[in-house]
C-alpha positions in Angstrom: 0.0 0.1 0.0 1.3 3.4 -0.9 -0.1 6.5 0.7 0.0 9.4 -1.8 -0.9 12.0 0.9 1.9 11.1 3.1 4.1 14.0 4.1 7.7 13.4 4.6 9.7 15.6 6.9 13.8 15.8 7.5 14.3 15.5 11.2 16.6 17.6 13.2 17.0 17.1 17.1 17.8 19.8 19.6 21.1 18.4 20.5 22.2 18.6 16.8 21.3 22.3 16.8 23.1 22.9 20.1 26.4 21.4 18.8 26.4 23.0 15.4 25.3 26.6 15.9 26.4 29.4 18.1 24.1 31.6 20.1 21.9 34.3 18.3 22.2 32.2 14.8 18.9 32.1 12.6 18.6 28.6 11.8 16.6 28.1 8.4 16.1 24.9 6.4 18.5 26.3 3.8 21.2 26.6 6.4 20.6 23.0 7.5 21.0 21.7 3.9 24.2 23.7 3.5 25.5 22.2 6.8 24.5 18.8 5.6 22.3 18.2 8.4 19.4 17.3 6.5 19.1 15.6 3.0 18.9 18.1 0.1 16.0 16.3 -1.6 13.6 16.5 1.3 11.9 20.1 1.5 10.1 20.0 4.9 11.9 20.2 8.3 10.8 19.2 11.5 12.6 19.9 14.9 12.2 17.2 17.6 13.0 17.5 21.4 16.0 14.9 21.8 18.6 16.4 23.9 18.9 19.7 25.5 19.8 23.4 24.2 21.4 26.1 26.3 21.9 28.5 23.4 19.5 31.2 22.2 18.6 30.3 18.6 16.1 31.5 16.2 14.9 28.3 14.4 12.7 28.3 11.5 11.2 25.0 10.5 8.0 23.7 9.0 7.1 21.8 12.1 8.0 21.4 15.7 7.2 19.0 18.5 5.6 20.8 21.4 8.5 19.9 23.7 11.1 21.1 21.2 9.3 24.5 20.8 9.3 24.7 24.9 12.8 23.9 25.1 13.9 26.4 22.4 11.9 29.3 24.1 13.1 28.4 27.5 16.7 28.8 26.4 15.9 32.3 25.2 15.4 31.5 21.5 12.4 31.4 19.1 10.7 28.7 17.2 9.0 30.0 14.2 6.7 27.9 11.9 7.2 28.6 8.3 4.8 27.5 5.5 5.8 25.3 2.6 
């Protein structure tokens, strides 16, 4: 069975963002592709809450888990949902 309505996301976790980016960086899907953190052929990005983040980042993605959004804002950053 093939679901033609399935939406596929490239997944990025908070611990990866904390390791790769310095404070006050604006993290976009394009930047994640440039850094090699997500595959180039997947257009949508979802941020998940694995790990902790202590740096204040502005993260722009298509979808966030509730916990990931909470952790980003608790660290002083922003989680911004962008449309496809």
